[in-house]
C-alpha positions in Angstrom: 0.0 0.0 0.0 1.4 3.4 -1.1 0.3 6.4 0.9 0.7 10.0 -0.1 -0.3 13.1 1.9 -2.1 16.1 0.4 -3.8 19.3 1.5 -7.6 18.6 0.9 -8.3 21.9 -0.9 -5.4 21.1 -3.3 -6.6 17.7 -4.5 -6.7 17.5 -8.3 -9.9 16.7 -10.2 -8.9 13.1 -10.9 -8.5 12.4 -7.1 -11.8 14.1 -6.3 -13.6 12.0 -9.0 -12.0 8.9 -7.5 -13.2 9.9 -4.0 -16.7 10.5 -5.3 -16.8 7.1 -7.0 -15.9 5.4 -3.7 -18.8 7.4 -2.0 -21.2 6.1 -4.7 -20.1 2.5 -4.3 -21.1 2.1 -0.7 -24.0 3.5 1.4 -21.6 3.6 4.3 -19.8 6.5 2.6 -22.7 8.4 1.2 -22.7 10.9 4.0 -21.8 14.5 3.0 -19.3 14.8 5.9 -17.3 12.1 4.1 -17.1 14.1 0.8 -13.9 15.8 -0.4 -15.8 19.1 -0.4 -16.2 19.0 3.4 -12.5 18.2 3.9 -11.6 21.0 1.5 -13.8 23.4 3.4 -12.1 22.6 6.6 -8.7 22.9 4.8 -9.5 26.5 3.8 -10.0 27.4 7.5 -7.6 25.1 9.3 -3.9 24.9 8.5 -3.5 21.3 9.8 -6.0 19.6 7.5 -4.7 16.8 5.4 -5.8 13.8 3.3 -4.0 10.5 3.1 -4.5 8.9 -0.3 -4.0 5.1 -0.3 -3.0 3.6 -3.6 -2.7 0.0 -4.9 -0.9 -0.4 -8.2 -0.8 3.4 -8.6 -4.6 3.6 -8.4 -6.3 5.5 -5.5 -8.4 3.1 -3.4 -8.8 5.0 -0.2 -9.0 8.5 1.3 -8.5 9.5 5.0 -9.2 13.1 5.8 -7.7 14.3 9.1 -6.2 17.2 11.0 -2.9 17.2 12.9 -0.8 19.4 15.1 2.9 20.0 15.5 3.2 17.2 18.1 1.8 14.5 15.7 -1.6 14.4 17.3 -4.2 13.7 14.7 -8.0 13.8 14.7 -10.8 13.1 12.3 -11.4 16.1 10.0 -13.7 18.6 11.7 -13.8 16.7 15.0 -16.5 18.2 17.1 -18.4 19.3 14.1 -18.5 16.3 11.8 -21.2 13.7 12.4 -19.7 11.0 10.3 -16.0 9.9 10.0 -14.2 7.2 8.0 -11.4 6.1 5.8 -13.4 6.1 2.5 -12.2 3.1 0.6 -12.9 0.5 -2.1 -14.6 -2.7 -1.1 -12.2 -5.3 0.0 -9.3 -2.9 0.7 -7.8 -3.2 4.1 -5.0 -1.3 5.9 -2.7 -1.5 8.9 -3.5 1.4 11.3 0.1 1.4 12.6 1.5 1.8 9.1 -1.1 4.4 8.2 -0.4 6.5 11.2 3.3 6.3 10.5 2.8 7.4 6.9 0.7 10.3 8.1 3.3 11.3 10.7 0.8 10.7 13.5 1.2 9.1 16.9 -2.5 9.2 17.6 -5.7 9.5 15.6 -8.8 10.5 17.5 -12.4 10.0 16.3 -15.9 10.2 17.8 -18.3 9.4 14.9 -16.5 6.6 13.1 -18.6 4.5 10.7 -19.1 1.0 12.1 -17.8 -0.7 9.0 -14.2 0.4 9.7 -12.8 -3.0 10.8 -9.1 -2.2 11.0 -9.8 0.6 13.5 -12.0 -1.8 15.5 -9.4 -2.6 18.2 -9.1 1.1 19.0 -12.8 1.8 19.5 -13.5 2.6 23.2 -17.3 2.9 22.8 -20.1 2.7 20.3 -23.1 4.9 20.3 -26.5 5.2 18.5 -26.8 7.7 15.7 -30.5 8.0 14.8 -31.6 8.4 11.2 -34.8 9.0 9.3 -35.6 6.9 6.2 -37.3 9.1 3.7 -39.7 8.5 0.9 -41.3 10.8 -1.6 -44.9 10.0 -0.9 -46.3 12.7 -3.1 -49.4 14.7 -2.1 -49.5 17.6 0.3 -47.3 18.2 3.3 -50.2 17.6 5.7 -50.9 14.2 3.9 -47.2 13.2 4.2 -47.1 14.2 7.9 -50.2 12.2 8.8 -48.8 9.2 7.0 -45.2 9.4 8.3 -45.9 10.6 11.8 -49.5 10.0 12.8 -48.8 10.5 16.5 -47.2 14.0 15.9 -49.3 15.2 13.0 -52.3 16.5 14.9 -50.3 18.5 17.4 -47.8 19.8 14.9 -50.4 20.9 12.3 -52.4 22.6 15.0 -49.4 24.6 16.2 -48.6 25.5 12.6 -52.1 26.8 12.0 -52.0 28.8 15.2 -48.6 30.3 14.2 -50.0 31.2 10.8 -53.1 32.9 12.3 -50.9 34.9 14.8 -48.1 36.0 12.5 -49.1 35.3 8.9 -49.2 32.6 6.3 -46.8 29.7 6.9 -44.1 29.3 4.2 -41.1 26.9 4.0 -38.0 27.4 1.9 -35.9 24.2 1.6 -32.9 25.8 -0.2 -32.8 29.5 0.9 -29.9 31.4 -0.7 -30.1 34.6 1.3 -26.8 35.1 3.2 -28.7 37.3 5.7 -30.9 34.3 6.7 -27.7 32.4 7.4 -26.4 35.2 9.6 -29.7 35.2 11.5 -29.4 31.4 12.1 -25.9 31.8 13.5 -27.0 34.6 15.8 -29.9 32.5 17.0 -27.7 29.5 17.6 -25.0 31.5 19.3 -27.6 32.9 21.7 -28.9 29.4 22.3 -25.5 28.1 23.2 -25.0 30.9 25.7 -28.5 30.6 27.1 -28.0 26.8 27.7 -24.5 27.1 29.1 -22.9 25.4 26.1 -19.7 26.4 24.3 -20.6 29.0 21.7 -19.3 27.5 18.5 -20.0 30.6 16.5 -17.7 32.6 18.8 -14.9 30.8 16.9 -14.1 32.7 13.7 -13.0 29.6 11.8 -16.4 27.9 12.4 -18.2 30.9 11.0 -15.8 31.0 8.1 -16.4 27.3 7.4 -20.2 27.5 7.5 -20.1 30.5 5.2 -17.8 28.6 2.8 -20.0 25.5 2.8 -23.1 27.6 2.2 -21.6 28.5 -1.2 -20.7 24.9 -2.2 -23.1 23.5 -4.9 -21.8 20.1 -6.0 -23.5 16.8 -6.6 -21.9 15.0 -3.6 -22.0 18.1 -1.3 -24.4 21.0 -1.2 -24.8 23.4 1.7 -28.6 23.6 2.3 -30.1 26.5 4.3 -33.8 25.9 5.1 -36.1 28.5 6.7 -39.6 28.4 8.1 -41.4 31.8 7.7 -44.7 33.0 9.2 -45.7 35.9 7.0 -42.4 37.7 6.4 -40.9 36.7 9.8 -38.3 34.0 10.0 -39.4 31.5 12.6 -36.8 28.8 12.5 -33.8 27.9 10.3 -31.4 25.1 9.7 -28.1 24.7 7.9 -26.6 21.4 6.9 -25.0 19.6 4.0 -26.6 17.0 1.7 -25.0 14.5 -0.7 -27.0 12.7 -3.4 -28.9 10.6 -1.0 -28.0 11.7 2.6 -29.1 15.0 4.3 -27.2 15.8 7.6 -29.1 17.6 10.3 -26.5 20.0 11.6 -27.3 23.5 13.0 -30.9 24.2 13.9 -32.2 27.3 15.7 -35.3 29.3 16.1 -36.7 32.6 17.4 -36.9 32.0 21.2 -39.9 34.3 21.4 -41.9 31.7 19.5 -40.7 28.5 21.3 -44.2 27.6 22.5 -45.1 26.8 18.8 -42.4 24.1 18.7 -40.6 25.8 15.8 -37.6 23.4 15.9 -39.8 20.3 15.5 -41.8 22.0 12.7 -38.5 22.7 11.0 -37.3 19.1 11.1 -40.6 17.8 9.8 -40.6 20.3 7.0 -37.0 19.4 6.1 -37.7 15.7 6.1 -40.7 16.1 3.7 -38.9 18.4 1.4 -35.6 16.3 1.3 -37.6 13.2 0.4 -39.1 15.1 -2.6 -35.5 16.1 -3.6 -34.4 12.4 -3.8 -32.7 12.2 -0.4 -33.3 8.8 1.2 -31.7 9.3 4.7 -31.8 12.3 7.0 -29.0 11.7 9.5 -29.9 13.3 12.9 -26.4 12.7 14.4 -25.2 11.1 17.6 -26.8 12.3 20.8 -29.8 11.9 23.1 -32.6 14.3 22.2 -36.3 13.8 22.6 -37.1 15.0 19.1 -34.7 12.4 17.7 -36.6 9.7 19.4 -39.8 11.0 17.9 -38.5 11.3 14.4 -36.1 8.4 13.9 -36.9 5.2 12.0 -33.8 3.4 13.0 -30.3 3.8 14.4 -26.8 3.5 13.0 -23.8 2.8 15.3 -20.8 5.1 15.4 -17.5 4.6 17.3 -15.4 6.7 19.5 -11.7 6.1 20.3 -8.0 6.6 19.6 -5.9 4.8 17.1 -2.3 4.9 18.4 1.2 3.7 17.8 3.8 3.4 20.5 4.9 7.0 21.3 5.0 9.2 24.5 2.7 11.8 22.9 0.1 9.2 22.2 0.2 7.9 25.8 -0.1 11.4 27.2 -3.0 12.3 24.9 -5.0 9.2 25.9 -4.4 9.9 29.6 -5.7 13.4 29.1 -8.6 12.9 26.7 -10.0 9.5 27.6 -11.2 10.3 31.2 -12.9 13.5 29.9 -14.7 11.6 27.2 -15.6 8.9 29.6 -17.1 11.2 32.1 -19.1 13.0 29.5 -20.5 9.8 28.1 -21.5 8.5 31.5 -23.5 11.7 32.1 -25.1 11.7 28.6 -26.0 8.0 28.9 -28.0 8.3 32.2 -31.1 10.6 32.3 -30.7 10.8 36.1 -27.4 12.5 35.6 -28.1 14.2 32.3 -31.1 16.2 33.3 -29.5 17.8 36.4 -26.4 18.6 34.4 -28.6 20.2 31.7 -30.4 22.3 34.3 -27.1 23.4 35.8 -25.8 24.5 32.4 -29.1 26.4 31.7 -28.8 28.1 35.0 -25.3 29.2 34.3 -26.3 30.3 30.8 -29.2 32.4 32.2 -26.8 34.1 34.7 -24.3 34.8 32.0 -26.8 36.2 29.5 -28.4 38.3 32.3 -25.0 39.8 33.0 -24.5 38.1 36.4 -21.9 35.5 37.3 -23.0 32.8 39.7 -21.5 34.8 42.6 -23.9 37.7 41.8 -21.1 39.9 40.4 -21.2 41.2 36.9 -19.6 38.8 34.4 -16.5 39.7 32.4 -18.7 39.7 29.2 -21.1 42.2 30.8 -18.2 44.5 31.8 
């Protein structure tokens, strides 16, 4: 196996076509987060992004996108943002993780949404987790007819809330592929406020993530298109979502809504509208991503399994990295896996978020942000 290393945004057209062919050959690799366009987007914003190209007989048979730092610590491309990770390869191709890491100049490769099919990485998986998906069909007919057929238990309540929202604010309108950059900025503002309100890390406070989302919004390719969807009531945006789609998979990514309208369940309305519209567009799977959320339990038709772990080779940096990262991941997973722990943790984060957004730190003093 011959391995060469490239910057993802500098791959030539022949390599990009070969990568696309491998995506088309297996449903395991149809996710847009596994497309070269996503890797190239990260590469435009992050200096450590690379792609290992595996060749047999001079022919490219595998692609591993990753990021690395100066110490040789590697991680799946877009770790923390990407909901699907893999070495995209031809059927029957295998690899030695130790040799692959050595070729990449890595002592460790960290992942948290690894496709279950990745057998050579199997010994390095420290845990597997459910990643719910929605199987989509283009049933034809109206949205209301589709909703009653697909989600009979949710249909009555959702349609009632939509009608009430339409009466209160104006006629309901859904745009699956909105091209207005201002709508994207509004989504990021809503999401940023939600992160702060709920005590989470504000991803959109990081300039490179804003740059990445704005870049992907402009990508319009067969295997990767950035889709911004918006629900309007009259002329007022109610909820918005941005996520990538491939030919057959649509990834739910960033969803946010006007918090003043939360009692209308705008986030749920958005996901149902997206599912119906995506099915009409030829998408067959909406990937909701790993994580425990009530709306995912309502919407999912089945679950995939994704892996978390660290592929390593003997090296002091690898040992230090595992000692630092594994306990943190383990504690987080324990909390997320147990409702008795998750709910109090969520309440605590929301309390901290409320204090921050109101300009008060937990001690009652003004927060640094407020000052």
